[in-house]
C-alpha positions as CSV (number, residue, x, y, z in Angstrom):
1,X,-14.2,0.3,0.0
2,X,-17.0,1.0,2.4
3,X,-19.4,-0.8,0.2
4,X,-17.3,-3.9,-0.4
5,X,-14.8,-4.3,2.6
6,X,-17.9,-4.7,4.8
7,X,-19.1,-6.5,7.6
8,X,-20.4,-9.9,6.8
9,X,-18.3,-10.1,3.6
10,X,-14.9,-8.9,4.1
11,X,-14.8,-9.6,7.9
12,X,-17.0,-10.2,10.8
13,X,-16.8,-10.4,14.5
14,X,-15.1,-12.8,15.3
15,X,-13.7,-13.5,11.9
16,X,-11.1,-11.1,10.8
17,X,-7.2,-11.0,9.6
18,X,-6.9,-14.8,8.5
19,X,-10.4,-15.4,8.0
20,X,-13.4,-14.7,5.7
21,X,-13.5,-14.6,1.9
22,X,-10.7,-12.3,1.3
23,X,-8.0,-14.6,3.1
24,X,-5.0,-14.8,1.1
25,X,-5.9,-12.7,-1.8
26,X,-3.3,-10.0,-2.9
27,X,-4.0,-6.4,-2.5
28,X,-1.7,-3.5,-3.5
29,X,-2.0,0.4,-3.2
30,X,-1.0,2.5,-6.2
31,X,-0.7,6.2,-5.4
32,X,0.5,9.5,-6.4
33,X,1.4,12.5,-4.2
34,X,1.5,16.3,-4.5
35,X,4.9,16.5,-2.9
36,X,8.4,15.2,-3.5
37,X,9.5,11.9,-2.1
38,X,11.7,13.8,0.4
39,X,8.9,15.4,1.9
40,X,7.6,12.1,3.0
41,X,10.5,10.8,5.2
42,X,10.5,10.6,9.0
43,X,12.3,14.1,8.9
44,X,10.2,15.2,6.0
45,X,7.5,18.1,6.4
46,X,4.6,15.7,5.8
47,X,6.1,12.6,7.8
48,X,6.8,9.1,6.9
49,X,4.5,7.9,4.1
50,X,4.6,4.4,6.1
51,X,2.8,5.8,8.9
52,X,-0.3,6.9,6.5
53,X,0.0,3.4,5.0
54,X,-0.4,1.7,8.3
55,X,-4.0,2.7,8.6
56,X,-4.8,1.3,4.9
57,X,-2.7,-1.7,4.7
58,X,-2.9,-3.0,7.9
59,X,-6.1,-1.4,9.5
60,X,-8.2,-2.3,6.6
61,X,-6.4,-4.7,4.0
62,X,-4.8,-7.1,6.6
63,X,-7.8,-6.7,8.8
64,X,-10.0,-8.2,5.8
65,X,-7.5,-11.1,5.1
66,X,-5.6,-9.6,2.4
67,X,-1.9,-10.5,1.9
68,X,-0.5,-6.9,1.0
69,X,2.1,-6.0,-1.4
70,X,4.4,-3.0,-1.1
71,X,2.8,0.2,-2.3
72,X,3.6,1.5,-5.7
73,X,4.2,5.3,-4.8
74,X,4.8,8.0,-7.6
75,X,5.8,11.2,-6.1
76,X,4.9,14.6,-7.4
77,X,3.9,13.6,-11.0
78,X,2.4,16.8,-11.8
79,X,5.5,18.7,-11.1
80,X,8.1,16.1,-12.5
81,X,9.8,16.5,-15.9
82,X,8.3,14.5,-18.8
83,X,11.4,12.1,-18.4
84,X,11.1,11.6,-14.6
85,X,7.2,10.6,-15.7
86,X,8.3,8.3,-18.2
87,X,10.7,6.8,-15.7
88,X,7.7,6.3,-13.2
89,X,5.3,4.7,-15.8
90,X,8.4,2.3,-16.9
91,X,8.9,1.2,-13.2
92,X,5.1,0.4,-12.8
93,X,5.3,-1.3,-16.1
94,X,8.4,-3.6,-15.0
95,X,6.7,-4.2,-11.7
96,X,3.4,-5.3,-13.0
97,X,5.4,-8.1,-15.1
98,X,6.5,-9.9,-12.2
99,X,4.1,-9.0,-9.3
100,X,2.7,-12.3,-8.9
101,X,6.4,-13.3,-7.9
102,X,6.3,-10.6,-5.0
103,X,6.4,-11.6,-1.4
104,X,3.7,-9.6,0.8
105,X,5.1,-7.2,3.2
106,X,5.0,-8.2,6.9
107,X,2.1,-7.2,9.1
108,X,4.2,-5.6,11.8
109,X,4.3,-2.5,13.4
110,X,8.4,-2.5,12.8
111,X,8.0,-2.8,9.2
112,X,6.2,0.6,9.3
113,X,7.6,2.2,12.1
114,X,11.0,0.9,12.5
115,X,12.6,-0.8,15.4
């Protein structure tokens, strides 16, 4: 990211968010975690995953002009059963079949942090 999303190409001052070369292009984060989904909730031991995503999706991708799609998160694939891992792959496959029809997420704090 540091080599591509740099000043003069991905953004400039002024010239960020809805400006520059990456304006309107789609971005999507595909992530895996070491913990279970319930660990990444507001009351979970690791906190709501959206808080972490705010920095990457809004602070970096949106800043550079991307329209950001909802992330694809596979929770704890290393400790999941083979059946659960197959479901993760099937979910990702199904999503990729219609990804161009997806609506980007809002760039607002309420989407990440609630009302």
